[in-house]
C-alpha positions in Angstrom: -0.2 -0.4 0.4 3.0 2.7 0.9 4.7 1.6 -2.7 1.3 3.2 -4.3 2.4 6.7 -2.7 6.4 6.4 -1.3 9.2 5.2 -2.8 10.0 1.6 0.0 13.1 0.0 -0.2 12.3 -2.8 2.5 16.0 -4.2 3.6 16.2 -7.8 4.4 19.1 -10.5 5.8 18.7 -13.1 3.5 19.9 -12.4 -0.1 17.4 -14.9 -1.2 14.4 -13.0 -0.2 11.4 -12.4 -4.1 12.1 -10.1 -6.0 8.8 -7.8 -5.8 7.3 -5.8 -8.5 5.6 -3.0 -6.3 8.9 -2.1 -4.4 13.1 -2.7 -4.1 14.1 -5.4 -2.3 18.0 -4.8 -1.0 19.2 -7.7 0.8 22.2 -7.3 3.5 22.7 -10.9 5.4 24.6 -10.9 7.9 26.3 -8.8 10.5 26.1 -5.6 7.9 27.9 -5.8 5.1 26.1 -3.0 3.6 29.0 -1.3 4.6 32.0 -2.3 3.0 29.9 -0.6 -0.8 28.4 2.6 1.4 24.8 1.3 -0.5 23.6 1.7 2.9 24.4 5.2 2.7 22.6 5.5 -0.8 20.0 3.9 1.1 19.6 6.4 4.0 20.4 9.4 0.9 17.3 8.1 -0.9 15.0 8.1 2.1 13.7 9.8 5.1 11.7 7.7 7.3 13.4 4.3 8.8 11.1 2.0 9.8 12.8 -0.5 12.4 10.9 -3.9 14.1 13.1 -6.0 15.6 17.8 -5.9 15.3 17.3 -3.3 12.8 19.3 -1.2 14.9 21.4 -4.0 16.1 22.0 -5.3 12.6 22.8 -1.4 11.0 24.7 0.6 13.6 24.7 3.2 11.0 20.8 2.9 10.7 21.0 4.6 14.3 23.5 6.8 13.8 22.1 9.0 10.5 19.5 9.2 12.7 21.2 12.2 15.4 21.5 14.5 12.4 18.3 14.6 12.6 17.5 13.9 8.8 15.2 10.5 9.3 12.2 10.5 11.7 12.7 6.8 13.2 8.7 4.4 12.7 9.6 1.3 15.5 7.1 -0.9 15.3 6.5 -3.2 18.5 4.2 -6.1 17.0 5.9 -8.8 18.9 6.1 -8.5 22.2 9.6 -10.9 21.5 10.2 -10.2 25.4 7.0 -12.6 26.2 7.7 -15.1 23.0 11.3 -16.0 25.0 10.0 -16.2 28.3 6.8 -19.0 26.6 9.9 -20.5 25.0 12.4 -20.7 27.7 10.1 -22.2 29.5 9.1 -25.1 27.3 11.9 -25.3 26.3 13.8 -25.6 29.9 11.0 -25.7 33.1 13.2 -23.4 34.2 14.8 -20.5 34.0 18.3 -21.0 31.9 21.2 -18.6 32.7 20.8 -18.5 28.5 17.5 -17.7 29.0 18.3 -15.0 31.0 20.7 -13.0 29.2 18.1 -13.0 25.7 15.6 -11.7 27.9 18.5 -9.0 28.8 19.4 -8.3 25.4 16.3 -8.1 24.2 15.2 -5.9 26.8 18.2 -3.9 26.2 17.3 -4.0 22.9 13.3 -2.6 23.3 14.8 0.3 25.3 16.9 1.7 22.1 14.5 1.7 20.3 11.9 3.4 22.1 14.8 6.0 23.7 15.1 7.1 19.8 12.0 6.8 17.8 9.6 9.4 16.8 6.5 7.0 16.1 5.6 4.5 17.4 3.0 1.3 16.1 1.4 -1.7 17.2 -0.8 -4.5 16.4 -3.0 -4.0 18.4 -5.1 -2.0 21.8 -4.4 -3.3 23.9 -0.6 -4.1 23.3 -1.2 -0.3 23.0 -1.3 0.2 26.4 1.4 -2.5 27.5 3.4 -0.2 24.7 2.4 3.2 26.5 3.2 1.7 29.6 6.7 0.4 28.1 6.5 4.5 26.4 6.2 5.6 30.3 9.1 4.2 31.8 11.2 5.1 29.7 10.4 9.2 30.0 8.4 9.2 26.6 4.7 10.0 27.9 6.1 13.6 28.5 5.2 16.9 27.9 6.6 17.4 24.8 4.7 13.9 23.7 1.4 14.8 24.6 -1.2 15.7 22.1 -4.0 17.3 24.8 -5.5 14.1 23.2 -5.2 9.7 23.5 -1.0 10.1 22.4 -1.9 8.9 18.7 0.5 10.9 17.7 2.9 9.1 19.1 1.4 5.8 19.0 -1.3 4.2 16.8 -2.2 0.4 15.6 -1.4 -0.7 12.0 -2.3 -4.3 12.7 -1.3 -6.9 9.2 -3.4 -6.1 6.9 -5.9 -8.2 4.0 -5.4 -7.6 0.5 -9.1 -5.9 -1.9 -12.0 -7.9 -2.3 -10.7 -8.1 -5.9 -8.1 -10.2 -4.4 -9.7 -13.2 -2.5 -8.3 -16.6 -3.3 -11.8 -18.4 -5.0 -10.6 -18.6 -8.8 -7.8 -19.9 -7.2 -9.2 -22.8 -6.3 -10.2 -24.9 -9.9 -6.5 -24.8 -11.0 -6.6 -28.2 -9.1 -6.6 -29.4 -5.0 -2.7 -29.2 -3.5 -3.6 -31.2 -0.5 -6.5 -33.3 -0.7 -4.5 -36.2 -3.0 -2.0 -35.3 -3.5 -0.5 -35.3 -0.1 0.1 -38.6 1.1 -1.9 -39.2 3.7 -4.8 -37.4 2.3 -6.8 -38.5 0.4 -9.6 -37.4 -2.8 -12.5 -37.1 0.2 -10.7 -36.3 3.4 -12.1 -33.6 5.4 -8.8 -31.2 6.2 -8.1 -29.5 9.9 -5.5 -26.6 8.6 -3.1 -25.8 11.3 -1.8 -23.0 9.4 1.2 -21.6 10.9 4.5 -22.6 12.5 5.0 -24.5 15.5 6.5 -22.6 18.0 7.1 -22.4 22.0 4.1 -20.2 22.7 1.3 -21.9 20.9 -0.3 -25.1 21.5 -0.2 -27.7 19.4 -0.1 -31.1 21.4 -4.0 -30.5 22.0 -4.9 -30.5 19.1 -3.3 -33.7 18.5 -5.3 -35.3 21.5 -8.1 -34.0 19.7 -8.1 -35.9 17.5 -8.8 -39.4 18.3 -12.0 -38.7 19.5 -12.6 -36.4 15.9 -11.5 -39.5 13.7 -14.5 -42.0 15.8 -16.7 -39.2 15.1 -15.2 -38.6 11.5 -13.0 -41.5 9.7 -11.5 -39.0 6.5 -10.6 -35.9 9.1 -6.7 -35.3 8.5 -4.8 -32.0 11.1 -2.2 -31.0 8.4 1.2 -29.6 10.2 3.7 -27.7 7.7 7.1 -27.7 8.7 10.4 -26.5 7.6 13.2 -27.2 6.1 14.9 -24.0 7.0 14.6 -24.2 10.5 12.8 -27.0 12.8 11.6 -25.3 16.9 12.0 -28.4 18.9 9.1 -28.4 19.8 8.4 -29.6 16.3 9.5 -33.1 17.1 7.8 -33.3 20.6 5.1 -33.2 18.3 5.9 -35.5 15.9 6.5 -37.9 18.7 3.2 -38.0 20.8 1.1 -38.3 17.1 3.6 -41.8 17.2 3.2 -42.2 20.7 -0.8 -42.0 19.9 -0.6 -44.2 16.6 -1.5 -40.6 14.4 1.4 -40.1 13.1 0.5 -40.8 8.7 -2.9 -41.0 9.3 -5.1 -39.3 11.5 -1.5 -36.1 12.1 0.2 -35.4 8.7 2.9 -33.6 8.4 4.2 -31.3 4.9 6.7 -29.2 3.5 5.6 -26.0 3.8 3.8 -25.0 0.2 5.3 -22.9 -2.6 3.8 -19.0 -1.9 1.4 -19.1 -4.9 -0.9 -22.5 -3.9 -1.1 -21.2 -0.2 -4.2 -19.0 -1.0 -5.7 -22.4 -3.2 -3.9 -24.5 0.1 -7.0 -22.0 2.5 -9.4 -22.6 0.2 -9.6 -27.2 0.1 -8.6 -27.0 4.0 -12.7 -27.6 5.5 -11.2 -25.9 9.4 -8.5 -23.8 10.2 -6.5 -24.5 13.5 -5.2 -21.7 16.3 -4.6 -23.3 19.2 -2.3 -21.6 22.7 -2.7 -21.7 25.8 -3.6 -19.2 28.8 -0.8 -17.4 28.8 0.6 -13.6 28.9 2.2 -14.1 25.5 -1.1 -14.3 24.1 -3.3 -11.6 26.2 -1.3 -9.7 24.2 -1.3 -11.6 20.5 -1.9 -10.7 17.5 -2.4 -14.2 15.4 -2.0 -13.4 11.9 -2.9 -17.5 10.4 -6.3 -16.0 11.6 -6.2 -12.8 9.0 -5.3 -16.1 6.2 -8.8 -18.1 7.4 -10.4 -15.2 7.6 -8.9 -14.3 4.5 -10.1 -17.5 2.7 -13.5 -17.6 4.3 -12.4 -20.5 6.4 -14.6 -21.4 9.6 -12.3 -21.4 12.3 -12.0 -23.4 16.0 -9.6 -21.7 17.8 -8.6 -21.1 22.0 -9.9 -17.8 23.3 -8.0 -15.3 25.3 -6.1 -13.2 22.1 -8.2 -10.3 20.6 -9.3 -12.3 16.8 -10.2 -15.5 18.9 -12.9 -12.9 20.6 -14.2 -11.5 17.2 -14.4 -15.2 15.8 -16.9 -15.7 18.4 -18.7 -12.3 18.3 -19.3 -12.8 14.3 -19.7 -16.8 14.8 -17.1 -17.7 12.7 -16.3 -21.1 14.2 -15.8 -21.9 17.9 -14.2 -20.1 20.7 -12.5 -23.5 23.0 -11.1 -23.3 26.7 -7.2 -23.0 26.6 -6.0 -27.1 26.9 -9.1 -28.6 26.9 -8.9 -31.2 23.8 -12.3 -33.2 24.6 -13.9 -29.2 23.9 -11.1 -29.2 20.9 -13.1 -31.8 20.3 -16.2 -31.8 20.4 -16.0 -28.1 18.4 -14.5 -30.0 15.4 -17.0 -32.9 15.0 -19.6 -30.3 15.4 -17.9 -27.9 12.0 -16.9 -30.6 10.5 -20.8 -32.2 10.5 -21.8 -29.0 9.2 -23.5 -29.3 6.0 -22.0 -25.9 4.1 -19.8 -24.4 7.3 -18.6 -22.5 4.3 -20.6 -21.0 3.3 -23.1 -20.4 5.5 -20.2 -17.6 7.1 -19.4 -16.1 4.7 -21.3 -13.0 5.0 -19.7 -12.2 8.9 -16.8 -13.2 6.5 -16.5 -10.3 4.2 -17.6 -7.6 7.2 -14.9 -9.2 9.8 -12.0 -8.6 6.8 -13.5 -5.2 5.7 -12.1 -4.4 9.2 -8.7 -5.7 8.2 -8.3 -4.0 4.6 -4.2 -2.3 4.1 -6.4 0.3 3.6 -8.1 1.0 6.5 -5.1 -0.5 9.1 -2.7 1.0 7.8 -4.0 4.3 7.7 -1.6 5.8 10.3 1.6 4.2 9.4 0.5 6.7 5.2 -0.3 10.2 6.9 3.0 9.3 9.0 5.0 9.0 5.6 3.6 11.8 3.4 4.2 14.6 7.1 6.4 13.1 9.5 7.2 13.9 12.4 9.7 13.9 14.7 9.0 13.0 18.6 7.9 15.7 20.9 11.4 15.2 23.0 12.8 14.4 20.4 15.8 18.1 21.2 15.0 18.0 24.7 18.4 16.6 26.3 19.9 15.2 23.3 23.0 14.6 24.7 21.9 12.8 27.1 18.9 11.2 25.1 21.7 9.6 23.1 23.7 9.0 25.1 21.3 6.1 27.6 20.9 4.8 23.8 24.6 4.2 22.8 24.0 2.6 27.0 21.8 0.3 25.3 23.4 -1.1 23.2 26.4 -1.6 24.4 23.9 -3.8 26.9 22.1 -5.7 24.5 25.8 -6.5 23.1 27.0 -7.8 26.0 24.2 -9.4 25.9 24.3 -10.9 23.0 28.3 -12.3 23.6 27.2 -13.4 27.4 23.9 -15.2 25.8 26.8 -17.3 23.0 28.7 -18.2 25.6 26.1 -19.6 28.1 25.3 -21.5 24.2 28.2 -22.9 23.4 28.5 -24.1 27.1 25.6 -25.3 26.8 27.0 -27.1 23.7 29.9 -28.3 25.3 27.7 -30.1 28.2 25.8 -31.8 25.9 29.1 -33.3 24.1 30.7 -34.1 27.0 26.7 -36.1 29.1 27.3 -37.3 24.9 30.9 -38.1 25.3 30.1 -39.3 29.1 27.4 -41.4 27.7 29.6 -42.7 25.1 31.6 -43.7 27.3 29.3 -45.7 29.7 28.5 -47.5 26.8 31.3 -48.6 25.7 32.1 -49.8 29.0 28.8 -51.3 29.5 29.8 -53.0 26.1 33.1 -53.8 27.2 31.0 -56.0 30.1 28.7 -57.7 27.6 32.0 -58.6 25.7 33.8 -59.3 28.8 31.6 -61.6 30.0 30.5 -63.3 27.3 33.8 -63.7 27.0 34.0 -66.1 30.7 30.4 -67.5 29.1 33.2 -69.1 25.9 36.1 -70.1 28.2 33.3 -71.9 30.4 31.3 -73.4 27.7 35.3 -73.9 26.4 35.8 -76.1 29.4 32.4 -77.9 29.5 32.4 -79.2 26.6 36.0 -80.2 27.0 35.3 -82.0 30.5 33.0 -84.0 28.6 35.3 -84.6 25.7 36.6 -86.6 28.5 34.7 -87.9 30.1 33.2 -89.4 27.8 37.1 -90.5 25.7 37.9 -92.3 29.3 34.3 -93.9 30.0 34.9 -95.3 26.0 38.6 -96.6 26.6 36.9 -97.8 30.2 34.7 -99.4 28.6 37.0 -100.8 26.0 39.7 -102.2 28.7 36.4 -103.8 30.3 35.6 -105.8 27.2 38.9 -106.2 26.2 38.9 -108.1 30.0 35.9 -110.0 29.6 37.1 -111.6 26.8 40.4 -112.7 27.9 38.8 -114.1 31.3 36.3 -116.4 29.1 39.3 -117.2 26.3 40.9 -118.5 30.2 37.9 -121.0 31.0 37.6 -122.6 27.3 39.0 -126.4 26.3 41.2 -127.7 23.4 39.3 -128.7 20.6 39.3 -133.1 20.4 36.8 -133.8 17.5 37.8 -136.7 14.7 40.5 -136.1 11.1 39.2 -137.2 8.4 40.1 -139.9 6.0 43.0 -139.6 4.5 44.1 -137.5 7.2 48.2 -137.4 7.4 48.3 -137.2 10.9 48.4 -141.2 10.1 45.1 -141.7 12.9 43.7 -144.9 11.4 42.5 -147.5 13.5 44.0 -151.5 13.1 41.5 -153.9 12.5 
């Protein structure tokens, strides 16, 4: 949307990012290779407004340096409360507070602090987040007489969530291009019912409850298939745990199917082909402030939704009856909702008017209006010139803290890897010792067996010899007891034994 009015360049870390016809894509991977050829300086000279999210200033320190001259305007996108996500990641991976997690929290907090100190205008995803970030802004002194606009501080921070294309871009027409799931993916037949987990597997979500629910769903709907997508580039630890649970329950490859992410051009067809869109999460502080973009995908495609409650979009699912909202972590309730939805004869068609009504609220033209307005006539924050030296000194301290925490976190990760290698080596040594003990035991048993065999053979020979000796002795005794032979000689015996008459 912004590219229709402004010259927009997107600075990305990966060199394989696809080219977009409406704006320029510049790849600066790792550290800041743009510094070597002055490409970043050229970008700064051609643009006034800098929009950052995540570690943008940390990856490209020259962006922050350029702001000191006062010729650029900084918009900070606080869409993602990364410190809250990290709490869930650390808890899910270790079940306790780890050294890595502590330093990552320090790093992310300092990263956010630097951006909050330097920003002229701030964005967030929903009104709940806006209250959260107003507290952070106030804590760092950014809510003051100079930034107060006499109203609700919309000039300092406003809501710009993820948006949806115009109605003309809806994907219904793409459904005729052919299936991408049913009859295509292994384990999914043409007539199966697809329940789509339309996003990544992350530690702050709950993919386990849907798998447990599928054990009941398959009884009512034997053709129901729950589909998860996996990234070939990155596999978080939870992905293996989810797959293992499906395998342990006997659902893997049947009721629960894992597949690679589809190409972007097939995603809308996937949404149109599915029968239900699923989103589950625990009841956590991350959920309270979250804005689940996968639900926007379902809304865009008019795909009936089953979701856990607690986030702002689940409230709209309930209010507009776009599907079913269940209690987080309740497998029974989730199974009942999926069974009911899959039993509806026209679940998608009956909700189209409601989906279009909600989608209208999230059209890009509507949700991006605060940012578009700022880019047309940008302004510096009211306190930008107040205590400039102290302002930038504090921001530099935040940067140093973030960099130091990053280094400590990497050291913690290296130490964890070292300990893992030691444990693996110790386990290997233990296994080798156990195997050697088995070999030694087998060798002892073999020697013992050979001795028994030899003893048995020796006994058989002795018994044979004894038998032979006894037989010979009996023969000799019989020979001595028998008299000499006395029978008559035949006539004409040369011995002259004839009788005289």
